[in-house]
C-alpha positions, 0 to 999 in steps of 0.5 A: 877608569883607566889606571896608568901602568908602570913599565921598567926597562928593559922589557920582557915579552911577559910585560908587553903582553899585559899591555893593550892599545890605549893603555896609559904607561909611565916608563922607568929605566933605560931608553935608547934615543935613535932616529932614521940614520942611527936605525939604517946603521944598526940594520946595516950592522945586523946585515953584515953580521957585526956586533951592535953598539947597543943590546936590543934584547928587551930594549926600548927605542925612542924616535927622537933627536934631542936639541942641545941641553941648556946649561944645568939640563942633561938634555934639550927638548926631546920630543918624538919624531914621526914613527913611519920614518923608521918602518923600513927598519923596525921589523929587522930590529924587532926580530933581534929583540927590540921590545918597544918603540916610542914615536908619534903617528901611524905605523905600517902593516908590516911593522904591525904584523911583526909587533904581533909575531914577535911580542913587541909594542909601539908606544906614542907620546905627545908631539910638540911637548919636547920641553916637557918630556925632557924633564923625565930624562934624568941622564943622557949620554951618547953611546954610538954614532957620535958623528950623526950629531943629534941623530947619534944613539944616546942612552937615556935614563928616564923616570915616569916617562909618559906614553900611550900603547898605540899598537899592542902585541895583539894587533890592537891599535888606538888608531883603528877607531880614528881611521874609521871615523873619517 
């Protein structure tokens, strides 16, 4: 029987090394919402030696562009976007302290190697369940790149946010078995 592991963000490298591909987790704490354009700007800021608008050390970034909140809610539907879209940016962000990412789908070999080298993980959550996932977000505020609209970086406070370890820091992947079944 697989027991659910509780993570408290921000994460340490020791937290990450306890996780194995396939582990079910719930996350409490601060997670940053950011998609393609925000990732591109963060990497550009790193390249130009600028101060980043968020602290990456130990951070978790959720690949999400939430919909507007309905009255009485802190956020609208908040389902994951395709993780591979962030592949060009993830190694640089991981090298600057990013400890975990949440999205859906496969990551490329460069990202997988960077996870191993830097002690980081990639988590997956349910695509198509944005309304359900938004119930685990108790506070949300735009903290950077407001001009990007839904792709602005948001600081999310999450409680019992569900995910699965898709790629662990030792190189394991829940997708390896799926690909070999073809």
